[in-house]
N, CA, C and O atoms as a Maestro MAE file, in Angstrom:
{
 s_m_m2io_version
 :::
 2.0.0
}

f_m_ct {
 s_m_title
 :::
 protein
 m_atom[316] {
  # First column is atom index #
  i_m_mmod_type
  r_m_x_coord
  r_m_y_coord
  r_m_z_coord
  i_m_residue_number
  s_m_chain_name
  s_m_pdb_residue_name
  s_m_pdb_atom_name
  i_m_atomic_number
  :::
  1 25 1.046 16.345 5.621 1 A "MET " " N  " 7
  2 3 1.474 15.881 6.931 1 A "MET " " CA " 6
  3 2 1.982 17.059 7.751 1 A "MET " " C  " 6
  4 15 2.694 17.932 7.254 1 A "MET " " O  " 8
  5 25 1.605 17.056 8.993 2 A "GLU " " N  " 7
  6 3 2.105 18.094 9.893 2 A "GLU " " CA " 6
  7 2 3.541 17.778 10.284 2 A "GLU " " C  " 6
  8 15 3.953 16.618 10.289 2 A "GLU " " O  " 8
  9 25 4.294 18.814 10.610 3 A "GLN " " N  " 7
  10 3 5.654 18.636 11.106 3 A "GLN " " CA " 6
  11 2 5.737 19.172 12.527 3 A "GLN " " C  " 6
  12 15 5.205 20.236 12.842 3 A "GLN " " O  " 8
  13 25 6.416 18.409 13.377 4 A "ILE " " N  " 7
  14 3 6.648 18.855 14.750 4 A "ILE " " CA " 6
  15 2 8.095 18.565 15.116 4 A "ILE " " C  " 6
  16 15 8.718 17.648 14.579 4 A "ILE " " O  " 8
  17 25 8.608 19.350 16.025 5 A "GLY " " N  " 7
  18 3 9.955 19.109 16.524 5 A "GLY " " CA " 6
  19 2 9.953 17.972 17.534 5 A "GLY " " C  " 6
  20 15 8.926 17.663 18.137 5 A "GLY " " O  " 8
  21 25 11.092 17.368 17.709 6 A "ILE " " N  " 7
  22 3 11.211 16.239 18.626 6 A "ILE " " CA " 6
  23 2 10.877 16.666 20.062 6 A "ILE " " C  " 6
  24 15 10.348 15.868 20.837 6 A "ILE " " O  " 8
  25 25 11.180 17.906 20.414 7 A "ARG " " N  " 7
  26 3 10.859 18.395 21.757 7 A "ARG " " CA " 6
  27 2 9.345 18.450 21.954 7 A "ARG " " C  " 6
  28 15 8.836 18.059 23.005 7 A "ARG " " O  " 8
  29 25 8.626 18.938 20.936 8 A "GLU " " N  " 7
  30 3 7.163 18.991 21.000 8 A "GLU " " CA " 6
  31 2 6.592 17.583 21.151 8 A "GLU " " C  " 6
  32 15 5.652 17.373 21.917 8 A "GLU " " O  " 8
  33 25 7.155 16.622 20.427 9 A "LEU " " N  " 7
  34 3 6.699 15.234 20.553 9 A "LEU " " CA " 6
  35 2 6.939 14.726 21.971 9 A "LEU " " C  " 6
  36 15 6.085 14.056 22.552 9 A "LEU " " O  " 8
  37 25 8.088 15.044 22.514 10 A "HIS " " N  " 7
  38 3 8.418 14.616 23.876 10 A "HIS " " CA " 6
  39 2 7.419 15.179 24.892 10 A "HIS " " C  " 6
  40 15 7.002 14.484 25.819 10 A "HIS " " O  " 8
  41 25 7.049 16.430 24.706 11 A "LEU " " N  " 7
  42 3 6.144 17.084 25.656 11 A "LEU " " CA " 6
  43 2 4.699 16.615 25.533 11 A "LEU " " C  " 6
  44 15 3.976 16.573 26.529 11 A "LEU " " O  " 8
  45 25 4.270 16.263 24.318 12 A "LYS " " N  " 7
  46 3 2.861 15.924 24.080 12 A "LYS " " CA " 6
  47 2 2.724 14.635 23.267 12 A "LYS " " C  " 6
  48 15 1.957 14.583 22.306 12 A "LYS " " O  " 8
  49 25 3.459 13.612 23.651 13 A "THR " " N  " 7
  50 3 3.475 12.361 22.891 13 A "THR " " CA " 6
  51 2 2.082 11.792 22.670 13 A "THR " " C  " 6
  52 15 1.718 11.479 21.536 13 A "THR " " O  " 8
  53 25 1.309 11.655 23.716 14 A "GLY " " N  " 7
  54 3 -0.024 11.064 23.596 14 A "GLY " " CA " 6
  55 2 -0.900 11.796 22.600 14 A "GLY " " C  " 6
  56 15 -1.587 11.173 21.791 14 A "GLY " " O  " 8
  57 25 -0.875 13.120 22.659 15 A "GLU " " N  " 7
  58 3 -1.686 13.930 21.745 15 A "GLU " " CA " 6
  59 2 -1.294 13.682 20.288 15 A "GLU " " C  " 6
  60 15 -2.160 13.510 19.430 15 A "GLU " " O  " 8
  61 25 0.012 13.662 20.011 16 A "TRP " " N  " 7
  62 3 0.474 13.474 18.636 16 A "TRP " " CA " 6
  63 2 0.227 12.053 18.142 16 A "TRP " " C  " 6
  64 15 -0.081 11.857 16.967 16 A "TRP " " O  " 8
  65 25 0.355 11.081 19.001 17 A "VAL " " N  " 7
  66 3 0.071 9.697 18.599 17 A "VAL " " CA " 6
  67 2 -1.412 9.549 18.273 17 A "VAL " " C  " 6
  68 15 -1.765 8.893 17.293 17 A "VAL " " O  " 8
  69 25 -2.276 10.143 19.074 18 A "ARG " " N  " 7
  70 3 -3.719 10.086 18.786 18 A "ARG " " CA " 6
  71 2 -4.056 10.783 17.471 18 A "ARG " " C  " 6
  72 15 -4.902 10.304 16.716 18 A "ARG " " O  " 8
  73 25 -3.408 11.899 17.193 19 A "ARG " " N  " 7
  74 3 -3.630 12.587 15.908 19 A "ARG " " CA " 6
  75 2 -3.232 11.684 14.749 19 A "ARG " " C  " 6
  76 15 -3.960 11.566 13.764 19 A "ARG " " O  " 8
  77 25 -2.079 11.053 14.874 20 A "ALA " " N  " 7
  78 3 -1.625 10.150 13.812 20 A "ALA " " CA " 6
  79 2 -2.601 8.992 13.647 20 A "ALA " " C  " 6
  80 15 -2.891 8.586 12.522 20 A "ALA " " O  " 8
  81 25 -3.106 8.461 14.743 21 A "ALA " " N  " 7
  82 3 -4.047 7.338 14.692 21 A "ALA " " CA " 6
  83 2 -5.346 7.723 13.991 21 A "ALA " " C  " 6
  84 15 -6.004 6.871 13.394 21 A "ALA " " O  " 8
  85 25 -5.716 8.989 14.059 22 A "ARG " " N  " 7
  86 3 -6.939 9.456 13.395 22 A "ARG " " CA " 6
  87 2 -6.718 9.687 11.903 22 A "ARG " " C  " 6
  88 15 -7.634 10.124 11.207 22 A "ARG " " O  " 8
  89 25 -5.529 9.404 11.409 23 A "GLY " " N  " 7
  90 3 -5.287 9.520 9.978 23 A "GLY " " CA " 6
  91 2 -4.463 10.718 9.566 23 A "GLY " " C  " 6
  92 15 -4.200 10.914 8.379 23 A "GLY " " O  " 8
  93 25 -4.053 11.519 10.525 24 A "ARG " " N  " 7
  94 3 -3.245 12.688 10.202 24 A "ARG " " CA " 6
  95 2 -1.785 12.361 10.484 24 A "ARG " " C  " 6
  96 15 -1.341 12.402 11.631 24 A "ARG " " O  " 8
  97 25 -1.051 12.040 9.442 25 A "GLY " " N  " 7
  98 3 0.352 11.707 9.619 25 A "GLY " " CA " 6
  99 2 1.143 12.881 10.172 25 A "GLY " " C  " 6
  100 15 0.790 14.040 9.954 25 A "GLY " " O  " 8
  101 25 2.197 12.576 10.876 26 A "VAL " " N  " 7
  102 3 3.028 13.595 11.513 26 A "VAL " " CA " 6
  103 2 4.491 13.271 11.223 26 A "VAL " " C  " 6
  104 15 4.930 12.136 11.409 26 A "VAL " " O  " 8
  105 25 5.239 14.268 10.769 27 A "VAL " " N  " 7
  106 3 6.677 14.118 10.564 27 A "VAL " " CA " 6
  107 2 7.381 14.743 11.762 27 A "VAL " " C  " 6
  108 15 7.115 15.890 12.120 27 A "VAL " " O  " 8
  109 25 8.274 13.985 12.373 28 A "VAL " " N  " 7
  110 3 9.031 14.465 13.534 28 A "VAL " " CA " 6
  111 2 10.387 14.957 13.038 28 A "VAL " " C  " 6
  112 15 11.094 14.243 12.327 28 A "VAL " " O  " 8
  113 25 10.743 16.182 13.418 29 A "THR " " N  " 7
  114 3 11.998 16.763 12.958 29 A "THR " " CA " 6
  115 2 12.907 17.103 14.137 29 A "THR " " C  " 6
  116 15 12.467 17.239 15.279 29 A "THR " " O  " 8
  117 25 14.180 17.233 13.817 30 A "GLU " " N  " 7
  118 3 15.160 17.740 14.785 30 A "GLU " " CA " 6
  119 2 15.978 18.796 14.066 30 A "GLU " " C  " 6
  120 15 16.673 18.507 13.093 30 A "GLU " " O  " 8
  121 25 15.886 20.012 14.553 31 A "ARG " " N  " 7
  122 3 16.548 21.160 13.908 31 A "ARG " " CA " 6
  123 2 16.139 21.270 12.437 31 A "ARG " " C  " 6
  124 15 16.956 21.585 11.571 31 A "ARG " " O  " 8
  125 25 14.858 21.002 12.175 32 A "GLY " " N  " 7
  126 3 14.318 21.135 10.825 32 A "GLY " " CA " 6
  127 2 14.559 19.945 9.915 32 A "GLY " " C  " 6
  128 15 14.066 19.922 8.787 32 A "GLY " " O  " 8
  129 25 15.313 18.949 10.386 33 A "ARG " " N  " 7
  130 3 15.619 17.772 9.564 33 A "ARG " " CA " 6
  131 2 14.675 16.633 9.938 33 A "ARG " " C  " 6
  132 15 14.596 16.270 11.112 33 A "ARG " " O  " 8
  133 25 13.957 16.059 8.971 34 A "PRO " " N  " 7
  134 3 13.034 14.956 9.282 34 A "PRO " " CA " 6
  135 2 13.770 13.753 9.874 34 A "PRO " " C  " 6
  136 15 14.809 13.332 9.366 34 A "PRO " " O  " 8
  137 25 13.211 13.211 10.955 35 A "LEU " " N  " 7
  138 3 13.790 12.035 11.615 35 A "LEU " " CA " 6
  139 2 12.896 10.807 11.505 35 A "LEU " " C  " 6
  140 15 13.371 9.693 11.283 35 A "LEU " " O  " 8
  141 25 11.594 11.030 11.664 36 A "ALA " " N  " 7
  142 3 10.664 9.897 11.709 36 A "ALA " " CA " 6
  143 2 9.280 10.389 11.318 36 A "ALA " " C  " 6
  144 15 9.022 11.589 11.230 36 A "ALA " " O  " 8
  145 25 8.404 9.428 11.086 37 A "SER " " N  " 7
  146 3 7.014 9.801 10.828 37 A "SER " " CA " 6
  147 2 6.098 8.927 11.668 37 A "SER " " C  " 6
  148 15 6.376 7.753 11.909 37 A "SER " " O  " 8
  149 25 5.011 9.520 12.104 38 A "LEU " " N  " 7
  150 3 3.958 8.797 12.816 38 A "LEU " " CA " 6
  151 2 2.805 8.667 11.842 38 A "LEU " " C  " 6
  152 15 2.306 9.667 11.326 38 A "LEU " " O  " 8
  153 25 2.387 7.460 11.592 39 A "VAL " " N  " 7
  154 3 1.285 7.209 10.661 39 A "VAL " " CA " 6
  155 2 0.302 6.256 11.320 39 A "VAL " " C  " 6
  156 15 0.675 5.538 12.248 39 A "VAL " " O  " 8
  157 25 -0.953 6.232 10.861 40 A "PRO " " N  " 7
  158 3 -1.930 5.315 11.446 40 A "PRO " " CA " 6
  159 2 -1.487 3.862 11.276 40 A "PRO " " C  " 6
  160 15 -0.904 3.502 10.253 40 A "PRO " " O  " 8
  161 25 -1.764 3.041 12.269 41 A "PHE " " N  " 7
  162 3 -1.447 1.615 12.207 41 A "PHE " " CA " 6
  163 2 -2.406 0.924 11.251 41 A "PHE " " C  " 6
  164 15 -3.602 1.215 11.235 41 A "PHE " " O  " 8
  165 25 -1.868 0.003 10.451 42 A "ARG " " N  " 7
  166 3 -2.692 -0.806 9.550 42 A "ARG " " CA " 6
  167 2 -2.632 -2.251 10.033 42 A "ARG " " C  " 6
  168 15 -1.567 -2.738 10.412 42 A "ARG " " O  " 8
  169 25 -3.770 -2.932 10.018 43 A "ASP " " N  " 7
  170 3 -3.815 -4.330 10.465 43 A "ASP " " CA " 6
  171 2 -2.895 -5.220 9.649 43 A "ASP " " C  " 6
  172 15 -2.347 -6.188 10.176 43 A "ASP " " O  " 8
  173 25 -2.715 -4.909 8.365 44 A "ASP " " N  " 7
  174 3 -1.869 -5.746 7.519 44 A "ASP " " CA " 6
  175 2 -0.384 -5.424 7.681 44 A "ASP " " C  " 6
  176 15 0.452 -6.062 7.042 44 A "ASP " " O  " 8
  177 25 -0.044 -4.456 8.515 45 A "ALA " " N  " 7
  178 3 1.352 -4.063 8.688 45 A "ALA " " CA " 6
  179 2 2.185 -5.168 9.332 45 A "ALA " " C  " 6
  180 15 3.392 -5.249 9.102 45 A "ALA " " O  " 8
  181 25 1.554 -6.011 10.130 46 A "LEU " " N  " 7
  182 3 2.295 -7.074 10.809 46 A "LEU " " CA " 6
  183 2 2.540 -8.275 9.917 46 A "LEU " " C  " 6
  184 15 3.445 -9.066 10.181 46 A "LEU " " O  " 8
  185 25 1.747 -8.424 8.865 47 A "GLY " " N  " 7
  186 3 1.926 -9.553 7.971 47 A "GLY " " CA " 6
  187 2 1.533 -10.859 8.633 47 A "GLY " " C  " 6
  188 15 0.689 -10.889 9.529 47 A "GLY " " O  " 8
  189 25 2.150 -11.930 8.186 48 A "VAL " " N  " 7
  190 3 1.855 -13.270 8.689 48 A "VAL " " CA " 6
  191 2 2.748 -13.554 9.887 48 A "VAL " " C  " 6
  192 15 3.940 -13.248 9.863 48 A "VAL " " O  " 8
  193 25 2.182 -14.134 10.927 49 A "SER " " N  " 7
  194 3 2.998 -14.456 12.096 49 A "SER " " CA " 6
  195 2 4.047 -15.498 11.723 49 A "SER " " C  " 6
  196 15 3.853 -16.284 10.796 49 A "SER " " O  " 8
  197 25 5.137 -15.496 12.441 50 A "PHE " " N  " 7
  198 3 6.229 -16.414 12.141 50 A "PHE " " CA " 6
  199 2 5.753 -17.865 12.168 50 A "PHE " " C  " 6
  200 15 6.143 -18.660 11.312 50 A "PHE " " O  " 8
  201 25 4.925 -18.211 13.129 51 A "ALA " " N  " 7
  202 3 4.447 -19.588 13.271 51 A "ALA " " CA " 6
  203 2 3.586 -20.025 12.088 51 A "ALA " " C  " 6
  204 15 3.526 -21.215 11.776 51 A "ALA " " O  " 8
  205 25 2.922 -19.080 11.427 52 A "ASP " " N  " 7
  206 3 2.039 -19.420 10.310 52 A "ASP " " CA " 6
  207 2 2.726 -19.377 8.952 52 A "ASP " " C  " 6
  208 15 2.092 -19.659 7.936 52 A "ASP " " O  " 8
  209 25 3.986 -19.035 8.915 53 A "ARG " " N  " 7
  210 3 4.697 -18.929 7.636 53 A "ARG " " CA " 6
  211 2 4.929 -20.309 7.034 53 A "ARG " " C  " 6
  212 15 5.093 -21.298 7.749 53 A "ARG " " O  " 8
  213 25 4.939 -20.352 5.715 54 A "GLN " " N  " 7
  214 3 5.184 -21.587 4.976 54 A "GLN " " CA " 6
  215 2 6.624 -21.582 4.461 54 A "GLN " " C  " 6
  216 15 7.174 -20.530 4.132 54 A "GLN " " O  " 8
  217 25 7.213 -22.747 4.397 55 A "LEU " " N  " 7
  218 3 8.552 -22.880 3.855 55 A "LEU " " CA " 6
  219 2 8.488 -22.704 2.345 55 A "LEU " " C  " 6
  220 15 7.608 -23.271 1.697 55 A "LEU " " O  " 8
  221 25 9.399 -21.934 1.777 56 A "LEU " " N  " 7
  222 3 9.421 -21.739 0.332 56 A "LEU " " CA " 6
  223 2 9.745 -23.058 -0.353 56 A "LEU " " C  " 6
  224 15 10.550 -23.839 0.155 56 A "LEU " " O  " 8
  225 25 9.120 -23.318 -1.517 57 A "PRO " " N  " 7
  226 3 9.347 -24.588 -2.220 57 A "PRO " " CA " 6
  227 2 10.824 -24.859 -2.510 57 A "PRO " " C  " 6
  228 15 11.257 -26.011 -2.485 57 A "PRO " " O  " 8
  229 25 11.598 -23.805 -2.784 58 A "GLU " " N  " 7
  230 3 13.028 -24.001 -3.083 58 A "GLU " " CA " 6
  231 2 13.775 -24.635 -1.909 58 A "GLU " " C  " 6
  232 15 14.753 -25.355 -2.108 58 A "GLU " " O  " 8
  233 25 13.319 -24.370 -0.700 59 A "PHE " " N  " 7
  234 3 14.004 -24.890 0.477 59 A "PHE " " CA " 6
  235 2 13.501 -26.273 0.883 59 A "PHE " " C  " 6
  236 15 14.201 -27.001 1.588 59 A "PHE " " O  " 8
  237 25 12.314 -26.638 0.452 60 A "GLU " " N  " 7
  238 3 11.800 -27.972 0.762 60 A "GLU " " CA " 6
  239 2 12.624 -29.045 0.064 60 A "GLU " " C  " 6
  240 15 12.742 -30.165 0.561 60 A "GLU " " O  " 8
  241 25 13.196 -28.702 -1.092 61 A "ALA " " N  " 7
  242 3 13.932 -29.681 -1.887 61 A "ALA " " CA " 6
  243 2 15.403 -29.806 -1.492 61 A "ALA " " C  " 6
  244 15 16.121 -30.605 -2.094 61 A "ALA " " O  " 8
  245 25 15.866 -29.065 -0.526 62 A "LEU " " N  " 7
  246 3 17.269 -29.143 -0.133 62 A "LEU " " CA " 6
  247 2 17.564 -30.505 0.484 62 A "LEU " " C  " 6
  248 15 16.767 -31.026 1.265 62 A "LEU " " O  " 8
  249 25 18.711 -31.078 0.131 63 A "PRO " " N  " 7
  250 3 19.053 -32.389 0.694 63 A "PRO " " CA " 6
  251 2 19.378 -32.285 2.183 63 A "PRO " " C  " 6
  252 15 19.869 -31.261 2.657 63 A "PRO " " O  " 8
  253 25 19.098 -33.348 2.896 64 A "GLU " " N  " 7
  254 3 19.421 -33.391 4.312 64 A "GLU " " CA " 6
  255 2 20.914 -33.634 4.462 64 A "GLU " " C  " 6
  256 15 21.469 -34.513 3.803 64 A "GLU " " O  " 8
  257 25 21.560 -32.872 5.314 65 A "ILE " " N  " 7
  258 3 22.997 -33.037 5.536 65 A "ILE " " CA " 6
  259 2 23.180 -33.966 6.721 65 A "ILE " " C  " 6
  260 15 22.653 -33.727 7.807 65 A "ILE " " O  " 8
  261 25 23.928 -35.019 6.495 66 A "ARG " " N  " 7
  262 3 24.221 -35.966 7.572 66 A "ARG " " CA " 6
  263 2 25.704 -35.897 7.882 66 A "ARG " " C  " 6
  264 15 26.528 -35.726 6.984 66 A "ARG " " O  " 8
  265 25 26.028 -36.028 9.115 67 A "GLY " " N  " 7
  266 3 27.429 -35.998 9.507 67 A "GLY " " CA " 6
  267 2 27.914 -34.577 9.728 67 A "GLY " " C  " 6
  268 15 27.160 -33.698 10.146 67 A "GLY " " O  " 8
  269 25 29.196 -34.373 9.436 68 A "ASP " " N  " 7
  270 3 29.858 -33.100 9.693 68 A "ASP " " CA " 6
  271 2 29.477 -32.068 8.632 68 A "ASP " " C  " 6
  272 15 29.827 -32.227 7.463 68 A "ASP " " O  " 8
  273 25 28.768 -31.022 9.027 69 A "SER " " N  " 7
  274 3 28.336 -30.008 8.060 69 A "SER " " CA " 6
  275 2 29.530 -29.238 7.497 69 A "SER " " C  " 6
  276 15 29.496 -28.820 6.339 69 A "SER " " O  " 8
  277 25 30.584 -29.042 8.292 70 A "ALA " " N  " 7
  278 3 31.770 -28.341 7.804 70 A "ALA " " CA " 6
  279 2 32.425 -29.120 6.670 70 A "ALA " " C  " 6
  280 15 32.914 -28.527 5.709 70 A "ALA " " O  " 8
  281 25 32.437 -30.444 6.779 71 A "ALA " " N  " 7
  282 3 33.015 -31.270 5.714 71 A "ALA " " CA " 6
  283 2 32.194 -31.129 4.439 71 A "ALA " " C  " 6
  284 15 32.751 -31.059 3.344 71 A "ALA " " O  " 8
  285 25 30.875 -31.088 4.576 72 A "GLY " " N  " 7
  286 3 30.013 -30.914 3.405 72 A "GLY " " CA " 6
  287 2 30.243 -29.576 2.730 72 A "GLY " " C  " 6
  288 15 30.248 -29.490 1.502 72 A "GLY " " O  " 8
  289 25 30.430 -28.541 3.515 73 A "ILE " " N  " 7
  290 3 30.700 -27.219 2.953 73 A "ILE " " CA " 6
  291 2 32.045 -27.218 2.241 73 A "ILE " " C  " 6
  292 15 32.171 -26.647 1.158 73 A "ILE " " O  " 8
  293 25 33.043 -27.848 2.833 74 A "SER " " N  " 7
  294 3 34.367 -27.929 2.203 74 A "SER " " CA " 6
  295 2 34.299 -28.678 0.882 74 A "SER " " C  " 6
  296 15 34.939 -28.280 -0.092 74 A "SER " " O  " 8
  297 25 33.528 -29.763 0.841 75 A "GLU " " N  " 7
  298 3 33.372 -30.521 -0.402 75 A "GLU " " CA " 6
  299 2 32.740 -29.655 -1.483 75 A "GLU " " C  " 6
  300 15 33.194 -29.660 -2.627 75 A "GLU " " O  " 8
  301 25 31.704 -28.917 -1.131 76 A "ASP " " N  " 7
  302 3 31.060 -28.032 -2.106 76 A "ASP " " CA " 6
  303 2 32.020 -26.959 -2.589 76 A "ASP " " C  " 6
  304 15 32.015 -26.609 -3.770 76 A "ASP " " O  " 8
  305 25 32.828 -26.444 -1.705 77 A "ARG " " N  " 7
  306 3 33.770 -25.385 -2.060 77 A "ARG " " CA " 6
  307 2 34.836 -25.909 -3.018 77 A "ARG " " C  " 6
  308 15 35.293 -25.179 -3.897 77 A "ARG " " O  " 8
  309 25 35.236 -27.179 -2.852 78 A "ASP " " N  " 7
  310 3 36.305 -27.759 -3.666 78 A "ASP " " CA " 6
  311 2 35.842 -28.167 -5.060 78 A "ASP " " C  " 6
  312 15 36.674 -28.503 -5.903 78 A "ASP " " O  " 8
  313 25 34.554 -28.146 -5.321 79 A "ARG " " N  " 7
  314 3 34.058 -28.553 -6.654 79 A "ARG " " CA " 6
  315 2 34.467 -27.592 -7.726 79 A "ARG " " C  " 6
  316 15 34.132 -27.790 -8.893 79 A "ARG " " O  " 8
  :::
 }
 m_bond[315] {
  # First column is bond index #
  i_m_from
  i_m_to
  i_m_order
  :::
  1 1 2 1
  2 2 3 1
  3 3 4 2
  4 3 5 1
  5 5 6 1
  6 6 7 1
  7 7 8 2
  8 7 9 1
  9 9 10 1
  10 10 11 1
  11 11 12 2
  12 11 13 1
  13 13 14 1
  14 14 15 1
  15 15 16 2
  16 15 17 1
  17 17 18 1
  18 18 19 1
  19 19 20 2
  20 19 21 1
  21 21 22 1
  22 22 23 1
  23 23 24 2
  24 23 25 1
  25 25 26 1
  26 26 27 1
  27 27 28 2
  28 27 29 1
  29 29 30 1
  30 30 31 1
  31 31 32 2
  32 31 33 1
  33 33 34 1
  34 34 35 1
  35 35 36 2
  36 35 37 1
  37 37 38 1
  38 38 39 1
  39 39 40 2
  40 39 41 1
  41 41 42 1
  42 42 43 1
  43 43 44 2
  44 43 45 1
  45 45 46 1
  46 46 47 1
  47 47 48 2
  48 47 49 1
  49 49 50 1
  50 50 51 1
  51 51 52 2
  52 51 53 1
  53 53 54 1
  54 54 55 1
  55 55 56 2
  56 55 57 1
  57 57 58 1
  58 58 59 1
  59 59 60 2
  60 59 61 1
  61 61 62 1
  62 62 63 1
  63 63 64 2
  64 63 65 1
  65 65 66 1
  66 66 67 1
  67 67 68 2
  68 67 69 1
  69 69 70 1
  70 70 71 1
  71 71 72 2
  72 71 73 1
  73 73 74 1
  74 74 75 1
  75 75 76 2
  76 75 77 1
  77 77 78 1
  78 78 79 1
  79 79 80 2
  80 79 81 1
  81 81 82 1
  82 82 83 1
  83 83 84 2
  84 83 85 1
  85 85 86 1
  86 86 87 1
  87 87 88 2
  88 87 89 1
  89 89 90 1
  90 90 91 1
  91 91 92 2
  92 91 93 1
  93 93 94 1
  94 94 95 1
  95 95 96 2
  96 95 97 1
  97 97 98 1
  98 98 99 1
  99 99 100 2
  100 99 101 1
  101 101 102 1
  102 102 103 1
  103 103 104 2
  104 103 105 1
  105 105 106 1
  106 106 107 1
  107 107 108 2
  108 107 109 1
  109 109 110 1
  110 110 111 1
  111 111 112 2
  112 111 113 1
  113 113 114 1
  114 114 115 1
  115 115 116 2
  116 115 117 1
  117 117 118 1
  118 118 119 1
  119 119 120 2
  120 119 121 1
  121 121 122 1
  122 122 123 1
  123 123 124 2
  124 123 125 1
  125 125 126 1
  126 126 127 1
  127 127 128 2
  128 127 129 1
  129 129 130 1
  130 130 131 1
  131 131 132 2
  132 131 133 1
  133 133 134 1
  134 134 135 1
  135 135 136 2
  136 135 137 1
  137 137 138 1
  138 138 139 1
  139 139 140 2
  140 139 141 1
  141 141 142 1
  142 142 143 1
  143 143 144 2
  144 143 145 1
  145 145 146 1
  146 146 147 1
  147 147 148 2
  148 147 149 1
  149 149 150 1
  150 150 151 1
  151 151 152 2
  152 151 153 1
  153 153 154 1
  154 154 155 1
  155 155 156 2
  156 155 157 1
  157 157 158 1
  158 158 159 1
  159 159 160 2
  160 159 161 1
  161 161 162 1
  162 162 163 1
  163 163 164 2
  164 163 165 1
  165 165 166 1
  166 166 167 1
  167 167 168 2
  168 167 169 1
  169 169 170 1
  170 170 171 1
  171 171 172 2
  172 171 173 1
  173 173 174 1
  174 174 175 1
  175 175 176 2
  176 175 177 1
  177 177 178 1
  178 178 179 1
  179 179 180 2
  180 179 181 1
  181 181 182 1
  182 182 183 1
  183 183 184 2
  184 183 185 1
  185 185 186 1
  186 186 187 1
  187 187 188 2
  188 187 189 1
  189 189 190 1
  190 190 191 1
  191 191 192 2
  192 191 193 1
  193 193 194 1
  194 194 195 1
  195 195 196 2
  196 195 197 1
  197 197 198 1
  198 198 199 1
  199 199 200 2
  200 199 201 1
  201 201 202 1
  202 202 203 1
  203 203 204 2
  204 203 205 1
  205 205 206 1
  206 206 207 1
  207 207 208 2
  208 207 209 1
  209 209 210 1
  210 210 211 1
  211 211 212 2
  212 211 213 1
  213 213 214 1
  214 214 215 1
  215 215 216 2
  216 215 217 1
  217 217 218 1
  218 218 219 1
  219 219 220 2
  220 219 221 1
  221 221 222 1
  222 222 223 1
  223 223 224 2
  224 223 225 1
  225 225 226 1
  226 226 227 1
  227 227 228 2
  228 227 229 1
  229 229 230 1
  230 230 231 1
  231 231 232 2
  232 231 233 1
  233 233 234 1
  234 234 235 1
  235 235 236 2
  236 235 237 1
  237 237 238 1
  238 238 239 1
  239 239 240 2
  240 239 241 1
  241 241 242 1
  242 242 243 1
  243 243 244 2
  244 243 245 1
  245 245 246 1
  246 246 247 1
  247 247 248 2
  248 247 249 1
  249 249 250 1
  250 250 251 1
  251 251 252 2
  252 251 253 1
  253 253 254 1
  254 254 255 1
  255 255 256 2
  256 255 257 1
  257 257 258 1
  258 258 259 1
  259 259 260 2
  260 259 261 1
  261 261 262 1
  262 262 263 1
  263 263 264 2
  264 263 265 1
  265 265 266 1
  266 266 267 1
  267 267 268 2
  268 267 269 1
  269 269 270 1
  270 270 271 1
  271 271 272 2
  272 271 273 1
  273 273 274 1
  274 274 275 1
  275 275 276 2
  276 275 277 1
  277 277 278 1
  278 278 279 1
  279 279 280 2
  280 279 281 1
  281 281 282 1
  282 282 283 1
  283 283 284 2
  284 283 285 1
  285 285 286 1
  286 286 287 1
  287 287 288 2
  288 287 289 1
  289 289 290 1
  290 290 291 1
  291 291 292 2
  292 291 293 1
  293 293 294 1
  294 294 295 1
  295 295 296 2
  296 295 297 1
  297 297 298 1
  298 298 299 1
  299 299 300 2
  300 299 301 1
  301 301 302 1
  302 302 303 1
  303 303 304 2
  304 303 305 1
  305 305 306 1
  306 306 307 1
  307 307 308 2
  308 307 309 1
  309 309 310 1
  310 310 311 1
  311 311 312 2
  312 311 313 1
  313 313 314 1
  314 314 315 1
  315 315 316 2
  :::
 }
}
């Protein structure tokens, strides 16, 4: 991976982003200390959209709380 200073990134952002997109990762440094990396985007990086997510089976079995939820929490705490 190439290393560039944050100032260089600021001056030529588009160029460095395009390089990273072509598969050449770039490490951004400040005073020689790594701060961030630019890497090519992967389609699977976003994962499943929130709307398409499924509820975990452990949560489907939770009982429905009726009435005052604070009272239910207090009852559980007192057990």
